[in-house]
C-alpha positions in Angstrom: 0.1 0.1 -0.2 1.5 3.5 -1.5 0.3 5.0 2.0 1.4 8.6 0.5 -0.4 8.2 -2.4 -3.4 7.3 -0.7 -3.6 9.9 1.2 -2.9 12.5 -1.5 -6.2 11.2 -3.5 -8.6 11.6 -0.5 -6.8 15.0 0.5 -7.3 16.2 -3.2 -10.8 15.1 -2.8 -11.4 16.5 0.2 -10.1 19.9 -0.7 -12.2 20.4 -3.7 -15.2 19.2 -2.0 -14.7 22.3 0.5 -13.8 24.9 -1.7 -16.7 23.7 -3.8 -18.8 24.1 -0.2 -17.1 27.4 0.8 -17.9 29.2 -2.7 -21.2 28.0 -2.8 -22.1 28.9 1.0 -20.9 32.5 -0.1 -23.0 32.1 -3.0 -26.0 31.2 -0.8 -26.1 34.0 2.0 -25.7 36.3 -1.2 -28.9 34.8 -2.5 -30.5 34.7 0.8 -29.5 38.7 1.2 -30.9 39.3 -2.3 -34.1 37.7 -1.9 -34.9 39.8 1.2 -34.2 43.0 -0.9 -36.4 41.8 -3.4 -39.4 41.3 -0.6 -38.9 44.6 0.6 -38.6 46.4 -2.8 -42.3 44.5 -3.4 -43.8 46.3 -0.4 -42.1 49.3 -0.7 -43.7 49.2 -4.2 -40.5 49.2 -6.0 -41.0 47.5 -9.1 -38.0 48.2 -11.5 -36.0 48.0 -8.0 -37.4 44.4 -7.6 -36.8 43.2 -11.1 -33.0 44.3 -11.3 -32.5 42.4 -8.1 -34.7 39.4 -9.3 -32.2 39.4 -12.1 -29.2 39.3 -9.6 -31.1 36.4 -7.8 -31.8 34.1 -11.3 -28.1 34.2 -11.8 -27.2 33.5 -8.3 -29.5 30.6 -8.4 -28.1 29.1 -11.6 -24.6 29.9 -10.2 -25.2 27.7 -7.2 -26.7 24.5 -9.5 -23.6 25.1 -12.0 -21.2 25.1 -8.9 -22.2 21.7 -7.3 -22.8 20.2 -10.2 -20.1 17.7 -9.2 -20.6 17.7 -5.6 -23.7 16.5 -4.9 -23.1 16.3 -0.9 -22.6 20.1 -1.2 -25.9 20.9 -3.5 -28.1 18.8 -1.0 -26.6 20.8 2.2 -29.2 22.1 4.5 -27.6 25.7 3.2 -28.4 25.6 -0.4 -31.9 24.3 0.3 -32.2 27.5 2.8 -31.0 29.4 0.3 -33.4 28.2 -2.7 -36.5 28.4 0.1 -36.0 32.2 0.6 -35.4 32.6 -3.2 -39.1 30.9 -4.3 -40.4 33.1 -1.5 -39.1 36.3 -2.8 -40.3 35.2 -6.3 -43.9 33.8 -5.1 -44.0 37.4 -3.4 -43.6 39.4 -6.2 -45.6 37.5 -8.3 -48.7 37.1 -6.1 -48.6 40.9 -5.1 -48.1 42.1 -8.5 -50.7 40.2 -10.1 -48.3 38.1 -12.2 -48.2 34.9 -13.0 -46.7 32.8 -10.2 -43.5 30.7 -11.6 -42.8 27.3 -11.0 -40.0 25.4 -9.1 -38.9 24.2 -12.5 -38.5 28.0 -13.8 -36.8 28.9 -10.8 -34.2 26.2 -10.8 -35.2 25.2 -7.4 -36.2 21.7 -5.8 -39.6 20.9 -4.8 -38.9 20.8 -0.8 -37.4 24.4 -1.4 -40.5 25.8 -3.6 -42.9 24.2 -1.1 -42.0 25.5 1.9 -40.8 29.2 -0.2 -44.6 29.4 -0.8 -45.7 28.7 2.6 -43.4 31.2 4.1 -45.1 34.0 1.7 -48.2 33.8 3.0 -47.0 35.8 5.7 -45.2 38.3 3.2 -49.3 38.4 1.9 -50.3 39.2 5.4 -48.1 42.0 6.0 -49.7 43.3 2.1 -53.2 43.0 2.8 -52.7 44.4 6.2 -51.0 47.7 4.0 -54.4 47.4 2.3 -56.6 47.4 5.4 -55.1 50.5 6.4 -55.4 52.0 2.5 -58.8 50.6 2.5 -58.2 48.6 -0.2 -60.5 45.9 0.9 -61.3 44.1 -2.1 -57.6 43.6 -3.1 -57.2 42.4 0.0 -59.7 39.6 -0.3 -57.5 38.6 -3.5 -54.7 37.9 -1.7 -56.2 36.2 0.8 -57.9 33.9 -1.8 -54.0 33.2 -2.7 -53.2 32.3 0.9 -56.4 29.9 0.7 -54.5 28.4 -2.6 -51.3 28.1 -1.2 -52.4 26.3 1.9 -54.5 23.7 0.3 -51.6 23.0 -1.9 -49.1 22.7 0.8 -51.6 20.2 3.0 -52.0 18.0 0.4 -48.7 16.5 0.5 -48.5 14.3 3.7 -45.0 12.9 3.4 -41.7 12.6 6.0 -40.3 15.8 6.7 -37.1 14.4 5.2 -38.9 14.2 2.1 -40.2 17.6 2.2 -37.5 19.6 4.3 -39.7 20.3 7.1 -43.2 21.1 5.1 -45.4 20.2 7.9 -44.6 23.0 10.0 -44.4 25.6 7.2 -48.3 24.4 6.6 -49.0 24.8 10.4 -47.7 27.9 10.5 -49.6 29.2 7.0 -53.1 28.4 8.4 -52.4 29.7 11.4 -51.4 33.2 9.5 -54.0 32.6 7.1 -56.9 32.3 9.8 -55.6 35.4 11.5 -55.7 37.4 8.5 -59.2 36.1 7.5 -60.4 37.5 11.0 -58.6 40.7 10.4 -60.1 41.1 6.8 -63.6 40.1 7.8 -63.5 43.2 10.6 -62.0 45.6 8.3 -65.4 44.5 5.7 -67.9 44.7 8.5 -66.3 48.2 9.9 -66.2 49.2 6.0 -69.9 48.2 5.3 -71.2 49.7 8.6 -69.5 53.0 7.9 -71.6 52.9 4.5 -74.6 52.6 6.4 -74.0 54.9 8.9 -73.5 57.7 6.1 -76.2 56.7 4.0 -78.5 57.1 7.0 -76.8 60.7 7.8 -77.6 61.7 4.0 -81.1 60.3 4.3 -81.4 62.4 7.4 -80.0 65.8 5.9 -82.4 65.4 2.9 -85.1 64.8 4.7 -84.5 67.6 7.1 -83.6 70.3 4.3 -87.2 69.4 2.7 -88.7 70.3 6.4 
């Protein structure tokens, strides 16, 4: 046995894997950060900024896939899943709030578990947008976003598989359900208050008109 040759072969392999891991980890951090900036831009109504960030995120995501092509053990590491999940969340948030078609996992180049968990986390961003709409009095649009939350929840709940397959989807689904129910209550209350205000306003106009006729 040539121990030195054996050591050299193994060390070369480990060095390559470690270098790939460090490079991918850096890219994943950038993707997570860029995804958070996309969501921030969406809530601020900065569409052009969000589109520029989406282009950057697409490049980062594709780069991660390319860098891990020969290192599946790095690709299946948890930090890649987390980065893809954040990216999927950002793209879903942009599409749903802007009324655009929701991109699928193949279009985004992310794995199914990351995509589904990203959708689940986008429910929280939809709630944030709905609360803004309630404050602004745009209740019909809020109802539309609530319908998206319903669609996401019923998609997630249809996958009854172990967490090892779905990437912990059960917890994400439970979180999405709680957020959806809370948001439905907030929106229902706002709609009732709006109808009450309209009824009071109509009554006041009727009384005012009757007084003028006297």
